[in-house]
Structure formats: C-alpha cells, structure tokens
C-alpha positions, -999 to +999 in steps of 0.1 A: +267+005+046+288+010+016+323-003+010+349+016+030+386+013+031+394+032+063+426+029+084+421+039+120+454+046+137+457+047+175+490+065+179+509+078+209+493+112+214+472+126+243+446+103+256+412+101+239+384+089+263+358+069+245+330+058+267+301+073+287+298+107+303+267+109+325+239+084+328+225+074+295+246+099+275+272+083+252+303+102+242+306+098+204+335+108+182+327+108+144+359+104+125+343+123+096+344+154+118+382+151+121+390+149+084+383+113+075+367+107+041+361+069+041+360+069+003+387+042-003+410+069-017+419+095+009+445+088+036+425+087+068+454+078+091+459+113+107+432+106+132+454+094+161+448+087+198+452+062+226+418+050+236+408+044+272+375+033+287+358+049+317+369+030+348+335+031+365+309+005+353+281+027+366+286+049+335+271+021+315+237+024+333+209+025+308+232+016+280+240-018+264+270-030+285+280-056+259+294-029+236+323-005+238+342-003+205+324-019+176+329-021+139+298-035+121+291-044+084+323-029+070+342-043+041+379-037+035+387-023+069+423-019+082+426-011+119+462-005+129+484+016+152+512+018+176+493+031+206+471+013+232+435+004+238+429+003+275+396-012+288+404-004+325+386-036+334+396-038+371+362-027+384+343-049+360+362-080+371+349-075+407+313-080+394+296-110+380+307-119+345+271-120+334+268-082+336+302-073+321+308-061+286+315-089+262+344-074+243+366-043+243+367-044+205+341-062+184+341-068+147+307-080+134+296-088+099+329-076+084+348-089+054+384-084+042+394-072+076+430-064+088+438-058+125+475-052+131+500-037+155+476-029+183+481-032+220+451-041+241+453-039+279+429-049+307+398-055+287+364-056+305+360-092+292+371-104+257+398-082+242+389-088+206+358-105+193+354-116+156+318-124+148+301-133+115+331-122+095+351-135+065+387-131+053+402-117+085+439-112+093+450-104+128+487-099+132+514-084+155+491-078+185+501-074+221+472-084+244+477-081+282+456-087+313+464-102+348+464-140+350+435-139+375+413-115+355+380-134+346+369-140+311+395-118+295+400-140+264+425-125+241+408-132+207+374-149+203+363-161+169+328-172+162+305-176+131+335-167+110+354-182+081+389-178+065+406-163+095+444-159+102+459-150+136+496-147+137+528-132+153+511-120+185+518-121+222+488-128+244+487-131+282+454-129+299+432-145+326+414-168+302+419-184+267+446-167+247+425-176+216+391-192+217+371-207+188+333-208+190+307-223+168+302-221+130+339-216+123+357-229+093+393-224+080+412-208+108+450-206+108+468-197+141+506-194+139+535-179+159+516-171+191+532-166+224+505-175+250+508-170+287+495-165+313+461-178+304+441-209+296+458-218+263+443-220+228+409-236+229+384-250+205+352-243+225+335-244+247+309-259+223+273-272+227+262-255+259+225-259+267+222-286+240+230-263+211+245-273+178+280-264+170+303-269+140+341-263+138+362-275+109+397-270+096+415-252+124+453-252+123+475-242+153+512-241+145+546-228+157+533-215+190+546-213+225+528-217+258+542-203+290+529-214+324+493-217+311+466-239+327+461-256+293+480-258+261+460-270+231+424-278+242+391-290+228+362-285+253+326-294+248+295-295+270+275-327+273+242-327+254+254-306+225+251-315+188+274-311+158+311-317+153+346-305+157+369-320+131+398-314+109+419-299+137+457-298+137+481-288+165+517-288+151+551-276+162+542-262+196+563-259+227+550-259+263+568-245+293+555-255+327+519-260+315+493-278+336+476-297+308+496-294+276+472-316+255+436-319+266+402-329+252+374-323+277+340-334+267+327-329+302+332-292+304+309-276+330+323-241+338+349-257+359+324-270+385+328-308+389+295-327+393+274-297+384+263-311+350+244-343+345+257-370+322+240-369+288+243-391+257+244-364+231+276-347+225+297-328+199+315-354+178+353-349+179+372-365+150+403-362+128+425-343+152+463-343+147+490-337+173+524-335+157+558-323+169+547-311+203+572-309+231+578-293+265+572-296+302+541-304+323+537-293+359+510-319+366+508-356+359+481-350+333+504-343+303+479-358+279+441-359+288+417-373+263+384-373+281+359-381+254+322-389+257+314-423+270+286-426+244+303-410+214+340-417+211+366-393+198+378-408+165+409-405+143+431-389+169+466-389+153+498-385+174+532-381+158+563-371+176+552-359+211+576-354+240+562-341+272+583-343+304+578-331+339+588-297+351+591-313+386+612-344+391+587-356+417+560-359+390+557-386+365+537-374+334+510-397+322+484-400+294+447-405+305+419-415+282+381-420+281+368-436+249+396-421+227+403-438+194+433-433+171+469-441+166+504-429+175+536-431+156+572-419+160+585-410+195+557-405+220+563-396+256+544-403+278+531-435+261+494-433+252+486-469+260+450-460+267+444-450+231+420-475+214 
C-alpha cells in the first residue's frame, strides 16, 4: 500500500452495521465510495458513523473469526472520533475463547499511528490490538466491558516498538493493558484501570517460546478493585527476557495483588503445568512511589523461577495497607534478588 493520511471519524449519527450478512457474505463499506480521497491532502473526516458488530456469532461461519475491523500496512493513520465501536460480545463470551475473534480493532504493520478519543464497548475479545507496528500513540480512550467478560483485554501490544498509551479509562474482564513479546520502548501514563486484571507484562514464553520485552514504563496510573495491579507473568519453559521495566507513581484501591511477579503462570489452573528449568529472565525492574490498599494478604508477591532468579528488583517508597482491618498485608518471595530503600510497607524481608 502507499502512504495514506486518513482520519476515520466515528461520530454520533445513525448506526452503521459492519459485519456479516448471510453465511460467507461480508458486508464491506469502501470509504472511497463516500467521498474519501486518502491522498494525504483532502479532509476525509466527513465519513461518520457509530460502528456495531452483528450480535450472532453464526454470521461468521465460513469467514475468519479473528478479524472484524482491521487496518493493515498503513502509514500516517489517524483514527479518531466521538462515537462508539460496539462489539456486542455477549454471545461470544458464552463460547470457548478459542473460537472467538481476537480483537474488535486490529492495527497490524502500521507506522506513525494515532488512535484517539474513541469509545470501545463489549468487544468479542481484545478491544484494541497493536501488532508489528512502530511509533504509535493511543490517547483519550474509553474502553468498557463487564468484569466477568472473558479475554476482553483493553489494549494488547505485541511485536511493536515506540508506543505511547495515555489518558484513558479502561474497565474490562481481563488486562486493562497487556504487553506481549518483541516489545520495546512503551510508555503507559495516566490510565484509570478497573475492573480488570491490571496492567500486565505477559504472559510470555508459552509452549517454550522465546520472548523479549524491554524498556516499558508505567506511570501516574490508578487501579480500582482489580485482581492485579502491576504484573509480570511468564510461563515455565520459555526463553528470553523481560528487563528495563518501571512502575512509578501508581495508586491502588482495593486491589487483590497490587504488585506481582508470577513466573508460574498457567492459565490460572494450579498444578496443571509441570516445573521446568528454563524461564524468561526477569531483571532490572523498578517499583517507585506506589501506594494504596490491598484486599488480600498478598500485597507484594515476587514468585520468581526457582532455577533462574529475578535480579535487580528495586523498591523505593512503597506503602500498601489493608482495605480490611482483619488482614495483615505481607510480602512473599521466591528467589527474588534486589534491594529496597526509603519507606517500604509491608517490609520485603524475603528479598535477597
């Protein structure tokens, strides 16, 4: 494709249904037929609409269910608007996640991408997926799904570099933001997360695969009644590294696990996965100016591999208290190495 500078605006006008009508027959709207030029000069923002998906998964029969809205191999793309993208995922959530679409909106092989001011509701699975892309800015989004909706990650980033996510409200049934493999230089700031599973690096290394994550910064964000706060999760048997990660100036309100490293991740099924020696190496992780309340005793959980320790874990000014006076927050460690300075509560006496 050539270089385009197209702004696609989803405004508050009568609903536009984008999806499938009839088995094997896709409903396609070509914006060029509605006056768009895509030449980098003309104003293409008059093509407006609120986009909704068909609510019956059977309409995807015979068609790739992993795709709904996709932008591929586009440079200098600006997607913005004041309307709503509604995946109507309720009927998808009743099925196995293995046959559900992967993302309501997917950006693949894009560069110099801006996604701003959108509202995404009830995605079939991931709301927004960023793949194989560079120089991406995501800002001022509202992403909403019920707390029990499966795999409805707000924003998933993978095989991408130089990404900024900021000033957004995300409440879903899974990670507010998840970071996959081959990711470098990601800045996440001013996120309101909840409900959901927090902001996660991973999961990484499933089926013994190699993963690399480096230079990820999460700052000035708030977590409300999430199952996790800031999390790094890896599978046993993986290869590669997660390093140069910083969590700074974050607040937690009634969060189950405010700070957690889990190198025994196994789709949440204890005992399902066998112990293995290989693992993703976790190192150079900073936790600075973090505070709030934990609703479980596990305020800090550093469950590192027994064969490959987590190294250079740095704690500076951490204060996590209980949201229930009957609970005494604790720090738990397995093979975690690093140091702590400043005021630290609870004490991390298990840090080596």
